N, C-alpha and C positions, 0 to 999 in steps of 0.2 A: 547331564545337559550337553548338547552338542556345541562345541566351541565354534564361534564365528570365524570366518576366514579373515586374515589380515589383508586389507584392500589397498590398492594403489589408485588414488583418485585425483583427477584433474578437475578443478572448478574453473569455469570460464565466466568472468564478470567484467563488464566494460570498465567499471571504476572500482577501486579498492583503496582502503585507508593507506596513506593519509589523504587521498583524493576522495572527497565525499560529495555525492550528489543528493543523497537522502538517507533514510534509515537503512536501506538495503545494503549499503557498503559495510556498515557496522555489523549487521546480521551476518554478512558473508565472512567477516573476520572472526566473529565468535564461532561460527559453524566450522570453519577450517581449523582453527586452533583447538577446538574441543575434540574434533575427530582425530586430529594428529596426536592429541594428548592421550588417546586410547590406543596408540600404537600403530595406527594406519599411516601409510605414506600419503601425504597431501601436498599437491602442487596447486598454485593459483596462476592463472593466465589472465592478465589484465592489460590496460592501455599504457602506452609509454608516454611519460612526461619528462622533459629535459632535466629537471632538477632532481629526479629520482634514479636510483640504480636500476639497470635493466634486469639484474638477477640478484637475489639476496635471500638468506634464511632469516626467519623471524618466528620465534616461539614454535619451533619444529616444523614450520611451514615454509616450503620453497616458493618464492614469488618470482614469476617471470613477467616483466613489464615490457611487452613487445608489440601489442596490438596498436594499429593506427586508428585514431579517432579524432574528434574535434574537441572544442572547449565544452565544458558542462553547460554553459549558457550559450545558445546558438540561435541564429535566425532561422526562419522557415526554409530559406533557400539553402543554408548550410546543412540543415537536417536532411534535406533531400539529396544533396551531394554525398553526405556521409553514408547513406544506405549502402551504396555499392562498395565504397572504400572499406568500410568496417567489415562487411560480410566476407569480402575477398581476403582481408587480413586474417580473420578468424579461420577461414578454411585452410589457408596456407600454413599458418603457424601451429594450429592444432594438429594437422596432419604430420608436420615435422616432429613435433614433440611426442606424439603417439608412436610414430615409427621408432623413436629412440627409447621411449620409456615403457611402452606396452601396458597402457593403463587398463585396469579392470572396469572403472567407471569414468565417464566424461559427463560432468553435470553442468549444464548451463544455468547460471543463477539469474540471468536477465534475458528477457525475450529477444533482444536484438542479436543474440549470439546463435540462435537456432538455425538460421539459414545456412551460415558457413559450416557449422558442425555437421549438419545433415548431409552435406555433400562429400564427406570423406569416407573412405573405406577403412573400417576398423573392426577389431574383435571386441572392443570395449562395449559395455552396455551404456546406452545414452539415456540421460535423465534431464528433464527440463523442469524448472520451477515456474509455474504459471502464476505470477504475482500481479499481473496487469492484463489488460485486454488488447494489447498491441497485436498479438497474433490471432485474435478472435474477432476483431471488428475493424473495418477501414478507418473509423473515427477514433479508435482506441478507447472508447468508453462504454460500449454496448448499451447505449442510451438512445432508443429509437425515437427520432423526431423530438428528442428531449421531453418525452412524455412517459415512457415506460421502458423496462428492461427488454432488450431485443432477444429474440429466440433464434436468430440466425440470419445471414445476409445473402442476398442475391442482387444482380445489377439493378433491376428496376426498383427494388426496395431501397437500395443504397442511394440512388439518384434522388428519390423523394425525400429520404432522410437528410442527406447533406444540405439540401436547399432549405430545410426547416430546422437547421441546427446552428447554434452560435458557437459551439465548442467542439474541438477535436482533443480528446483527453480532457484536461482541465484548461487548455489554452484556447483563447478566442480565435475563431477563424475569420480573417478579413472578409467583409461582405462580398467583394467581387470574386474572391476565390470560391465561395459557395456556389457560384453559378458558372464556374469555369470548367468545361469538359476535360481540358488537359489535366487540371488538378484532380478531377474525379478519377481519371484513368490512372494517374500516378498512385493515388491512395488505394484504389481498388486492386490494382495488379500487385502492388507491394503486399497488401493484405493476403492475396491468394498465395504468393510465394511463402509468406510467413506461416500461414495456416497449413500449407502442404508440408512444410518442414517438420511440423509436429508429428507426422505419421511415423517418423524414425525414432520418436522418443517415448520413454515411459514418463508419465506426468505426475508431478507433485503439485497439487492445486492449493492456492492460498485460502480457500473457503469451500464450504459445502456447495454454495451457489456455483462456483466455477467448476467444481467436480461434476455436478449434475449437468451443467452446460456442455462440458467436454464429452461426457458419455452420451448425451442425447444428440450431440452434433457429430458423433463418431470421429472425433479429432485424431484418435489413435486406436489401434487394436492391441496395444501393449498395456502394461499395468497403469492404473490411475488410482491415486490416493490423495489424502489431504495432509498438508503440512503448513502450519500457521506462521512459520517464520520465527526468528529469534530476535528479541530486543534486549538491550542492556538498560538497566534501570538504576539511575543514580540516586543514592539515599541521602546525599549531602544536601541539606536544605539551604539554598542561597536566597535570601529574601530580596524581592524587588521592592525597594523602598518607595518608589513613586506609586506603584499599585497598592502597596500596603496602606499608604496614607489615605486612599479613597474608599477603603472597604472595612473600616473598623466596625465591629459588632453587626456585620451584615451577613446574611446567607448569600453565598456566591454561587451562581449557576455558571459553569465554565463551558465555553464553546471555543474549540481550537480548530483552525483550518483556513484555507484560502477564501478570501471574500469574493467569490464568484457565484453567479446565479445558481449553478447546479449543485452548490453546497447547501442551499436551502436556508441560509441565515436570515433572509428577509421574512420567511414564514415563522421562524423562531422568534424574531423581534415582534411580529404582529401577535403571536400567541402570548408572549410575555406581557404585552401591553394590555391584554384582556384579563390577566390574572387579578383577582380581587384582593388577595392578601399579600401583596408584594411590598408593603410598606418598609419592612426591614430586610429587603433583598436587593440584589442587583445582578444584571447579566453582564458577564465579563467576556468580551469577544476578542480572542487572541488570533492575530493573523493579518495579512494584507492582501490586496487584490484590487481589481478594477472597479468593484462595487462599493468600496469603503465609504466614499463621500455620499453616495446614494443611500446607503444603509444608515449612515449617521443622520442624514436629513429625514429619513423615514422614522427613526426613533424620536426625533424632535417633533415631527408632525403628529405622532401618536401620543405625545405627552409623556414619553419616558426617556427623554434625552438625558436627564440627570441620573437615570438608573441603568442605562446601557453604556458601558465604557469600552471604547475601542483602544486596545493597546498598540495596534500595529504589530509588525513582526518583532519578536523578542528573542533574545539568546536562549537556547535550549537549556542552559544551566539553571534557569529560573523555573523550569517546568515542574520539577519535584515539589517545590514550595507551593506552586499554584494548585497542583493536585491535592496536596495536603490541606491547603487553606479552603478549597471550595467545598460546598455542601454536596453537590452532585454535578454530573456532566451531561450536556445535551449534544447529541450527534445526529444532525438532521439532513443528511444529503438527499437530494432528489435522485441522483444517478445511482446505479447499483455498485457502489464502491466495493472493490474486491474484499479487502479486510483492513480496517483502519488501525493504524498505529495508536491513535487516540483511544480506541477501544481497549487494546492491550494495556495501555498505560493506566486507564481508568480502573480496569480490573485489578491490576497489580497494586495500585494505591488504595484499593478497597472503597470505591465510590459507586453509588447508584448511578444508573445510566438511563436516560430517555433517548431512544434512537428510532429513526424511521426503519420500517421493516423492508429493507432493500439490500441487495448484494450480500456481503458477508456479515452484516450486523446481527442477524439472528444466531450466529455461531457463538456470540459472546453474551447473549442475554437470555435468561429463562424468564419469560414474561410474567410479571407480578412477583418474581422471586428476588432478582437483583436489579430490577429496573422495569422499564416498560418499552415494548415495541409498538410503534404508532404508525399510522398512515401519514401522508403529507397533508394533514388536515389541521388547520389553525385551531379549531375548537378542541379537537382531541389532544393536541400537544398542550394547549392551555390548561385543560383539565388535569393532565398528569403533572405539569409544573406546579399547579396549585396544590395538588395532593401531597407532593413531596415537600414543598415549602412549609405546609401547615403541620407536618408530622415529623419531628426530629427523631422520634423513636423508630419510625419506619425507615428514615435515612440510615440510621445506624444498623438496623437489621439487614437492609439491602446491601449496605457496604460490606458487611461481614460475608454475605453470600457471594459478592463479587470476588473477594479474596479467596474464598473456597473454590470458586470456579477457576480462577487463575491457577491455583495450586494443583487442581485435578486435571487440567487440560492444556495449559499454556506455558509451563516452565521450560527453561532451557534444557533440562535433563530429559523431560518427556519428548521434546522435539528432536533432540539428537538421537535418542533411542529409536524413535519412529523412523527417522531417515535411514539409520543403519539397518534396521529391520527391513525396510523397503529395498535397500541395495541387495541384501542377502536373499531376497525372494526372487531375484532376477536370473536365477540359474547360472551363476557365475562359473 
């Protein structure tokens, strides 16, 4: 067997532990440390924060905290200012590091880094992980008029879309901005720069859906493959006593996510209200958002207020216990979510999954085997809820299939091997 080359790799990520904006930072740390553990030289370039060292070694990884960015939570105006600041910072510092270190691979782990990296002259092979739609859609959610997955953008289509959309990504767009031509231009031209930057990169896409979009849209003429990301799973079960007290001897349908319209929780509540055999069950809705009170009122109106429990946002340390406790998981976004962390976690913990057939959801479900893929149809979702609630043997069988799918497709070891194989195919 031919021995793989020892690589020198620079990962670029806006945030990195201990600064956490979401699951991506933990994945970046696991990826960097795992690859360094196999003998490769791994550097991380991330943003500078006053309380942290500008350079340090940790678990065989050298971390440079040099990029200029803003706070994790920022206003819309701050986000707009940050676009130029961050890209220029990436361009300057990556160029300086590469001139000194002569990297084999420069890998952007978040989409905001690609514009800056694409502007440098380098002998390194460029790789970008496409784990969101920031570079693929002006609204960053690839959700055309909030009705269906978009097949590609052009100016006239975008103007029609933005005026009929409440959301950019998962954030609500203020009503007046939806009709503001200056705002349109900012979003559209930023999108064009981001999309153009991908021409320089080999792409690792977070789902089959994104890969197919990238290939059909001719985003790059370089290599394109799928990489599902890496998640860490805590096995320590910390019981949430308040939630435990309200679910004794009940089958729990678990829904986790932000309470926004495009996550489809209202359809799930309506579907659950129609289930006939829901006597010993409850729907546990974990998360927060602008629609929380509206959905609580909806549950009351439909007569299931006592069976639909809203936890609000809870500490992630309780999630393993919630997954272990629940009977199955419902994942019902309307928008084409790239690939849900909830999907990975449900598979890992061996749970059946009912999910809308959008975005990356089909990558985690074999329909009828470890769960059900459904349309955004209240009656269809209700039918599948009822089928699983009434058959505990089916729940167990599907849960075992979920574990099998995770072991065969989504483990850390599989993902690391796939990424290194991808690097080695780039004719280094």
